[in-house]
Structure formats: C-alpha cells, structure tokens
N, C-alpha and C positions, 0 to 999 in steps of 0.2 A: 503493499500498500504506500502511496505517495504521501509525503508529509503534509498534513494540512497547514495552508496558510491562511495566519488570521486575518478576519475582515473587521471593519469598523462597526458593523450592525451587530456584531458576535454578542456583547454585553446587552445592547439593546433588546435581541431576542432572549435572551436569557431574563432579562427583567420583566419582559411582558408575557413570559411563562409563568412568573409569579404571582399575577395578577388577572389574567384571562385564560379562558378554559382552551382556547385553541388561537393558534396565530397563523395567519396566512401571509408566505414570501411570494412576492410576485416581481417580475422583472424579465428581460429578454433572454432568451434562450441561450445556454452556454456561461451564464455570468457567474455561476457558482451557487444557485440556489439550493440545490439538492446537497452539494457537498458540504454548506454550511449547516443545513438542518440537519444531515447525518452525524455531525461533529457534537450535536446535542441529545438526538433521537436515542432511544432506547430499542426501538424495533422500526422496522422500515417495509412497506409495500410500494413497489414500483408499477404503478398503473399501466404503463407503456409499455410494460415486458410482453413481446409478443407469444414468447412459450405458455403465458397464463391468461391469454386472451378469452378463450371459450370459459376457463374456470370462473374468470372475472366479470363475464358476460351472464352467467348463470347468478352468481352472488348479486349482481345489480338489479337483476329480475327478480328473484325470489326473496332473500334477505340480506339488504344493503348493511345491517350492523354488523355482520361477519367481517366486512372490512375493517372493523374497528378493534377487532381482536387481536391483542398483543400488549407487551410491555409499553408502559407510557414514560415518557412522551414518545407517541407513536406517528411517524413521518407517513404521509400519504402524498407520494410523489406524482406530480401532474394530475391532480384530482378532478381536475376539469373533464377527464376522460370518461368520469362517471358522477355527473353533477348530485344525484341525489347523495351522494356523500356529504355535502353541506349540511342538509336536512337531518341526516343521520346524526353526525356530529353535536348539531345544535341540540336536538334531543337528548343525547347521552349529558352532554354539560348541563342542560336543564335539570337532568334527572339525580346527576350525582352531585353537582355542585363544587367538582373538584376543579383545581387550577392547574395550567400546564399539561394538558392532557393530549393534545394534538397539535401536529404541524403540518401545514398543507404548503406544498409548492406549485407553481403554476405558472405556465409561459403566455398565459393569456390572461386580460384584465378580468378579475372576479366580476366587476360589476357588468360585464358584458355577456356572461355566461346566462343560458337559457334561465330565467327565474320565474318561469310558470309555477312551479311547485315549492320554492324556495323562500323561506324567511330570510328577511335582511341580514340576519346574525348580529344585530346591535346587542352589545352588552356579552356577547359570548366569543368573538371573532376580532382578533386585534390584526390590522394588515400592515405589512412592513412592504417597502418597494426597493428592490435591490439592484444596484448597477453593476457594471464592469468594474475591474479592479482602479481604484484611483494610484496615483504614482507613490503614494505612501503606503500603500496595501502592496503595491506590486515590489517594493524596496527600491524605486528609482528616486524617490524623494528621500530625505534624511530625516524629515520631521521636526528640524530645528525652529522651526517657526510655527506656533499655533496659531489657528484662527480664531479660537476663544482667546487667546491672550489679546490679540488685535482689538477685538470686538469690547475688551475690557480696559482698552487702552494702556496696554503693557508696553516697555520697551521690547525690541526684538533685533536679534542682529543673525545671520549666518551666511556661509558661502557654499553654493550647490556646486556638486560635483558634475552636473550635466552642461554640456556644450551643445550649441546649435545642433551637430550632427546626431547628438543623442537624443534630443527634442524630438527631432524628425524620426529617429529609428522608433522611439516608443510610441508615436503617432501613428506609424504605419503598421505596429505590433498592436496597438491597442492594449486593453486592460482584461483580456480573454485569460483567465486563470490556465486554461491549457497551453496558452501560449509563453507564458512568462519564463517559465522555466526551459524552454527549448533552447539549445545553444547556438545552432546555425540557422541559417535564413530559412529554414522549414517553419519558423514561428511565423513569419508572415503569411503563410500559407492557411493559418488557422481561418483568419477572419473571411479571405476567399472562399473557403469552404461554407462559412456561416452565410456570406451573401448567397452564395449559390442554393444554399438548402433553405434560406428565407425565400427567394424568388420561387423556386420550384415546390416547397413543401411546407413549410411553415404557416404559409398565409391559409392553408387550408384549417388549421388547427381552430382559427375563430370561429366559423360557423359550416365547416365543411363543404363550402363552396370554392369550386376551381375558378382559378384567376388566371389570366392569361400572363404567362413569364414573362415575354417579350414586352408588354405592357407595364409591368411591374418594374422591371429592370430599367425601363425608360423613365418611370417614374422615380425611381430611387436615385437615377442619375440625375434628374433636375432637382430634386432635394437637395441633392449633394453639390450642386453648383451653386445654389443659394444658401449654403450653410450659414448659421450665425447673422442671418438678416430677416428683416419684417417682411417676406416676400408675401405677396397677396397670391391667394389661389388663381386668378385670372392669368398672373404672369406664369405659373405652373402648366396651366392649361395651354398657353399659346407655347410653351416650351416643349410640352409633350405632344407631338402631332399626332392627328387621326385618333385621338383620344377623346371621347365626350367627357362634359363636365361631371355628370352624373357617376362616369366609371371613374374620373378623378379622384372624388369625393369619396366614394366606398374603397378605393385603394388605400388613399391616405388613412383614412378610419381605421383600416385592417392593420395599418403599420403602426399605428396609435395605439390600438388594444393590443401588440403584439410588444410594446414599448421600445419600439425601434424609431419612431417619430417622437419627439417631445416639444414643447413651446415653452417659452420664458414670457409671462404676461407683463403688459406695459404696467409702470409703476402707479400705486394709487397714493403717493405722498402729496400733500397739500403744497402747493406752489405757490408764489406771490403773485405772479403776472396772470392774466387772462389768455396767455398764448396757447394755441391748439395743440394738443398732444396727438402722436400717432397713436392709434391703440391695437394696431394689427401686432398679434404676438411675434415672438423674435423664433425663426426655425433652429431646432437643434437635432441632432441625432444621439443615439445613445453612447456613440462611442467615436471618437475619430476616425479609428482605422475603417469604418464603415463609409465614410466618406471618400477616402482613398482607393480602398477596394472596388467600390462601386463604378469610379471614375477611372480605373486602372491606371492609377498613377504610380511611380516609382521614385527613388530617393532622389534622383536628378531633377525629375519635374518640379518637384517640392520645391527645391535649392534656386532653380531658374525661374521661379513664379513666387518670392517670398511674399507679395501682395496678397494672392489665393492663400497661401500657406499661413498668412495670419487669421484669416477665419477659420480655418482648422484649429491652429493653435487655440483661438477664443473656443472653439466646441470642445478641445481637451479641457480647458480651464472651468468652462462650464461643468463638465463631468466631475471633475475634482470639488468644485464648490459645492455643486449639489449634494455631493457625500458629505464632506464635511461639516456644511450647513445642517443638514438634515438631522443629523445627532446632536446639534445646539439648538433644537425647535425653531431654525430659521428658514426663511423662504427667499428665494432670488426674483427679482423684478429686471425690467430696463426701461430706460428713459429715451424717448427722442420727441422730438416737437415738429412740426409744421417746416420749422426753417431748418431742418436737418442737424440740430444741435443734439447730441447724444451720448449717453454714459451706459457702458456695456452692461454694468448689472448695477442694481442697487440691493442690498442685503437688508431685511427686516426681521428682527427677532419676535417671538411672541410677548417680550414684555417692551415693545415698541421701541428698541434701540434701532438704528438704522447705519448703514454706511453705503458709500458709492465706491465702485471698482472699476477702474478701466484695464483692459488688457492689451499689452503691448510685448512685441516679440523683442525688438532691439533696444540697448542702453539708449541711444539716440533719441528714442522717440519719448523717454520718460518724464522730461522738462514741459513737453507740450501736454504729455496726460496729465500731469500735477495740475497744470494751469487749468485745464477742462474741468478737472474735478472742483478746483475752488471756484470757478466759475458757474458751475452746478449748484454749489452751495447757498450762492446769492440768491439763486431762484426760488430755494426752499423757503417756506413760511415756518422759521425757526421756532416763535411762538408757539404753534401747532404742533410741530412734530420734534423739536427740541433739537439740539446740537448734533451733527453726526458724530457717532462713536469713533470712526474712522474715515480717512478717504485714502485709497490704497490702488498703487499700480501695481499689478499684478504681470510678472514679465518672463521671458525665457533666458534672460541675463543671469550672471552669476550671484550678484550680491542682494543681500537682504538687509536693510536697515531703514531708518527712520530719518527723514530730511529735516531740514532746519525749520521747514514751513509745517512739520506736522506730519507730512503725508508720508505714508507707509510706502516703500518699495520692496517688492517680496517678491522673490525667484520661486516658481512653483516646484522647483526642485528642492525646495525648504520646508515646503507647506505641508501640514497635517490639520487635521480638526481640533 
C-alpha cells in the first residue's frame, strides 16, 4: 500500500464525524476522496465494483439496509450509484442517534442526484467539497506563510524554492494525487487520461445521458481559453461553433455537477461610489492542468505565452486559496466594474473580516498590483465594511514579506492555510 499523503480536510472530516451521523465528501474524480475517506473508515463498500454489480443490484431492489452492515464509520464509495442509500442512512441515523456512522463519497453533486424519494438529509448529513491537492498538500509549497496569520495581521517572511520552471511544471502536472509521486514525465499523462475519461465517460455519471464527446471536448477547450475571466455564455456559444445554446447550457451544467467547472461570484462589499459592477461570475476550472491538457499545451507553449500562462497561474492560485480559505470558514469573490477596474479575489470570513488579493506571476508586476489594491480600498465604504484585514499580492516570485505600505507579498510556494 502506498503511503497516505495528508490532506487539509482530514481534521475537518474527523471533526464532522464527531457531531454528525454521516458525512458526504464530494469533488472531481481522482482528487483523492476515497483515499481520504478510507484513512478514517473502518469498513468499505465500493459501489462501482463490477464484480459485485449483480449482488448490489439485488440488495438495492430488495433490502438496501444491507449496504450499511459493517464496522463504523462505514465508507460507501460512489454512493450515487444506488441513491436509495441516502434514505437508508437517514433512517438509520434517526433510529440510532449515533454520530460518525457513515462516510459517503461521490463524483457528482449530491444536490443533483434524483431526489424523488429522498429526504434532504438536514441534520443527519454534513457535506465536504474536496479539491485536487494544493501546493502545500503536494509538498511543493513549504508552508512558511499562513493565510490565517495574514488574516490576523501577523508578520510573515519566507523564501520559496520554486522557480518559474517549477511553477509551470506543477501547473502541467496538477494536483492529482496519483501524479504527485510519479518521478518522470509520465506524471503529466495523468490529467490527459482524466480529460479523456471525462469527455468520454464521466459525463454519463450525472444522469446516464450520452453526450457528444466532440462537442464536449470543444466546449472544454473554449472554457479553458477563457479561464480566470468573467466570460459570458454568449461568448462561449460563439466560440463553440455548430452547437446550440441549449446544448451548451446542458454541457456546462454537466461539468459543474462533476465539479470540473467552478465560478467565483462578484463581490458584495459595500462601495462608496455608485459605479456599476460587472456581475458575471469569473470562470475557473477545478485544476490548472485541465486547462493545459484540454488545449494540448506543453512547457514551451506556456513559456512563450506568459500572458495566457498568467491566467492559468491565477487558476492555480484560486484552487489553493479556495482550499486554504475553506478550512478557515472564508469565501472568495472578485471585483470588476464597468470601467474594467478589477481585483482578482476578495476574501471574506464568516466573522466579516475581508481582504483583497491580486495575482501576479512576475516580481516586476508587484508594485503595480499593490497600487491597484490600495486604489480598491478607497472604493470600499470602510464605515460599513471595516478596514481590510489585509491587502495581498500573490505571486510566483520567490520572496514573501510585508511592504512598507503594509501590503503583503506572498509567494505561492510559501503559502498554506
């Protein structure tokens, strides 16, 4: 057995099992959900195992409670294969009143599974959304700088070992657990296989419908070309020729349900001026490697077009910030007005602290990004929102420090939660 690589949600999962009867872990295929759940579970049933399909079908049609028999916590992997399991667990949790009984993992959003006979699960189930590995989880970030410390206004410093070529390599590889420990260039093939499986097979998991793999591949390419932008669906429709708007809507919805496509909502901070805001959410994919694999890019392509690579780097930073912010009970937004003044990310905690983040690859861009952040601060109604907890430039350069003007400069190779 290969050694388990700890994940940031490990402690969150253990904590939830202390006060909830069941925990549902969702996220993109191959991100490590089952491995993380197995690290805690005392018994496991793999519901996609073809050797047991006939047996599982019979249990599903006769006595679904048999799925639940086993030492607790019991892991039911890819539970959406037999949705009746949801109600069986709810009933058992109601009956016993016990905590930490079940872990369900799924690659399809549970809110989209057929709910005709299902109770919502409120009070019985707690949901965790898992991502591919952040740079800190994969061991590429040394974790010398804590996002929590930044939110709390503490001093920081660090020197990352990651150079530009390293950053490009981890973007191509992605945060797929199976790729992290592959020593040669085969690690870059993991995401290629993922994209091929996604286009050909995984899209059927949502509702069993067959979708055209050529059209789905073309859509994925268009989404990748528009990564980290507030692109309109009408632009995607124009980009993906010979595909109708209803088909585009269905295919994008399918990718959302599979946790491949994600959106960063526009900020809801109170602003001083009445300037009109852009409200389209910003498009992100679950992992930067999906962008690169979908477009068939290689290392030279990224080096020769650093402008577009900057958008992919922003996608990498989004993935890591989302993971780190999630365990700190914080959410991410973005700001853009109708004059195209933009701030890449606005972080808000559940106790109303907030901070603004600009993402820049190169050290030469730091000064301009810091000025942009300070300009944004003047647009915020500080009497209503309070002073920002921090202003941060998140970068691919090596150094992490606090500038004389109080703006944090943080290397992605130093950052952790």
